[in-house]
C-alpha positions, 0 to 999 in steps of 0.5 A: 820611363823613356821619352819614346814610351811616354809619347806612345802612351800619350798617343794611345791615351789621346786616341782612346779619349777621342773614341770615347768622346766621339761615342759620347757626343755622337761624332759619326766620323769618330764612331766610324773610326772606332768601329773600323778599328774594332773590325780590323782588330778582330780580323787580326786576332783571327788570322795572326795566331795561325800565321805565327804558329806556321811561321814557328813551324817553318823556323823549326822544320825548314833547314837553313841549307834549304832556304839558302839553296832556294832563296840565297845568294847562289839561287839566281833567277830561280830564287826570284821565281820562288819568291813570286810563287811564295808571295802569290800564295801567302794568305793574310797580306803584308802583316803575315809577309813581314814576319815570314820575310824576317824568318827567311832573312834569318835563314840566309835568304838574299835581301833582293829576293826577300824584297821580291817576296814582300812585293809579290805578296802585296800585288800578286796574291792569287785570291786578289787576282781572281777578285780583280779579274771578276771586276776588271776582266782578265785582260786588265789583270794580265796586263797589270801582272805583266807590268808589275812582276818585272818592276817588282823584281827589278826594283828588288834587285836594285834596292837589295844591291843598294842596301847590301852595299850600305851594310844594311841589317834588319833590326833585331826584335826585342 
């Protein structure tokens, strides 16, 4: 067994021991952590299988040429607009966006556009904007989006160019 594997196993065992002792001793913060973890895990089990099926269908049905045309090196500003639209409509937050981004990268999308997609899926989701508008008002939401969107695009371009110059490549899955 590798050293990293034994560290991971020890960390998981320590966490489980903490939860068991928290429930046995009535330690409320530990019990709350356990309930939150269980709730989060159930939410993930509801969402991720559907998302991964859709990502699998995307891998099979969408041609590399289509992704390169809309998200690739030659797409220009249109690629960033597509990334904003796709990110704004992504359901499931960032834990769905990262596998989609990896799939886009594998099909030839430009790194800066992928970073824009990830940023947009974190801050520009339509359901989140509607929820925010109901609490903070339309003026706040518009100002936030008018500031956030250009910043996401500019930082994505800068970071994408920086990483490309350094020959960055995403890590391949096992």
